[in-house]
N, C-alpha and C positions, 0 to 999 in steps of 0.2 A: 219749301219748312225748315227753320233754323234748328240744333237742336236742343231738347228740352220740348220740344213739340211746337213753339210758336210760330206763328206766319212769319216770313220776310220781311212781306208788306204792311207789318203793323209800324203804325205811326209813334207811338211810345216813346218815352226818352230811352237811352242805352247804356245801358252798363259792361263793364269787362269784366268777364272771368278770372279772378285770380290763377287758376290752375291751366285752364287754353290759353288765356291771352285773347281770345274773340271776343269783339264786340258784339251786343246785339241788343233787341228791346225788353223790358224787365222783366217782361212777360216770358222770357227762355228762362231766367234766374231766379238765384234765391239768396234772400239777403239774408247777411250772419251779421253779427257786432258781439263784441267784447264785455260781457254783463256782470254783475259782483261778482269779486273771486276770481276775477281777470277768466269767466268760463265762457267758452263761446256756444253762442243761442241762436238758432234760426229766428229771424223777425219776418215771418210771413205776412203782417201785416203792415211792415219797412215803414213801424213809428216808434221804434225803440230807439232812443238818445245814441248818440257815436259814432263814429265812422263805418258806413257802412263794406263790409266787406263780400263779394257777388261771386256766387259762384252757380255755373249752369247746371240746369237742370234736370241732374242725369246721374243715376246712380254710381256708374263707376266713375263719374269727374269727382263726384261726390266725395266716392270712397278714399280715389288717390290725396286730395286736400286734405285727408287725415291720417293716410299712411306718412303723406311725404310733411304731412306740417304746414302749408302752406299760410293757415292762417297768422304763424308766428310770423312767417314773412311780412304777411301784410300788413297785421297790426305794426311789426316794428318793433315786438317786446316778447317776452315770453306770457304764454296763455296757459289755459288749463282744457283740452281738448277730448270729451267727453269719447269712450270708445265708442259709445252706442248711437254717435251722431247725427248718421244716415239714418237708424231706425227711428231714433227719437224726432226729426225732419217729416219723416217721412209721415209718422203718426198725427202729427201736429197739421199736417197739410191736409190728410185727410177727414181730421174733425172738422176744418175750416169747410173742405169741399160740399160736406154733408150739413153744416150749418146753412149754408146757401142757398142749396136746393132746397130746402128745408122752408128759408125766408121766400122763397120763390115759388114754391107750393103754397106757403101762407097768402101771399099776394096772387093767387090765381096764375100763375105762370107758368108750374108746372105740373107734371100728371104722371101716374104712374098705372102699370097693369098691363096688360097685354091690346086688349082691346082699345083703351083709351088711345092709348099711347099710337094703336096703329090708325085711328081714325084723325087725331092730328097730324099725323104725315100726309093722310091721304089727302085731308084740307086744306095742307101746304100752310097749317099755324106752328109746327114743330122748326124750331132752330138747329136743335143738339138733341139728339140719341145716346141716351146714357145709358148702358146695361151692366149687368153683375159678371164679372172675371168667370167667377163661380157657378154662372146659370147656364142652362142647354144650350150644347152647339143648333143643334135643330131647330128649338125654339128660336132662339136669338136672329137667326137666319132665314125668318122668315118676315123680319123688320126688316128697312132699308134707312140708309142716311138721308137726310133732308138735303134736297136740292140747296144746294150752297152752303149748307148748315156743317156741322160737326159731327163726330160719334169720338165716344170714349168708352171705355172699357177699363175702367180703373179701378171701379170700388167694387165690392163684394157685394152678393145679396143682402148680407144685414144690415151695410152699413146706408144702400139704399134702403131699406125698409124702416129705416131707424129716420130718415132723412120725412117718411110720409106718413110716420106713427106706427109701422107695422114690425111684424117681425122677420120680415124681410120683402124683397119686392126685386124681380128681374131686369123689369122694364122700365123705363122713365122716359121722358122726354119734356125740351125747358120751350117754352117760346121767345119771340127777338125780343129785346127790350126786357126792363127791370133791370135785375142781377145776371143776367146770362151770360155778358162779358165776361163779367167777374168770373161766373163758373168757369171758361171755358178758358181763362188764366192761368184759373188754380188746377183743373182738369189734366191742363195740359204740363203742370210740373209733377203734379203726381202722377201722372201717367210715364212721366220722364223717370222717376223715381223706383217704379214700381217696372218697370220693365214691360207696361201695357199700350194698347196701342190706343193712341189720342193724335187722328189724325181732321183734313177735310176732304171729302171726297165729296162728285156730286150726281144723281141720279139714282137708280133703284138700283140695288143690291140684295139677290136673295142666295149669296152666294159666303158674303164675308162679314155679313154686317153683324 
């Protein structure tokens, strides 16, 4: 697994981090551009015009990019750097991930609630297990990472609940296909910024899931 939570076998386009100098799949980096007023802004959807400045999706790397002003070097001109760029980027990523999970739910590719998630896992239907980082560890340990799938705990119970139209939710799962690949990519990035678990494991795990 690369820094930022992306898998090494990802065949997607690669980009170079302006801080570490390492090259890797785009799924493990975050794109920034210089917006109006020469302000550095995160381009989560990777659609904004301008030359992309790529930073590894890891909080310490992004904070170093801000502290050492790597953005000015990459842009080759003075830029305006928000002091809270890391927090802003984290918030944008979280909103995007919630939106993707919500769309997956509406398409019938995601469920929440302990019993429904457990059923999907038992049936082999789940590809991703997504649990709230502020949920009970005892309760979360009763579920397991899908065989050959992914596990993330980078969202709060409130954020997962928002994706399912609830006040809060601890357990959720996504099936293969649909938007799940995009959910995995964004969850890996957010996990890197929040320092939360975002990994790929196999088999049943009733201790650390």
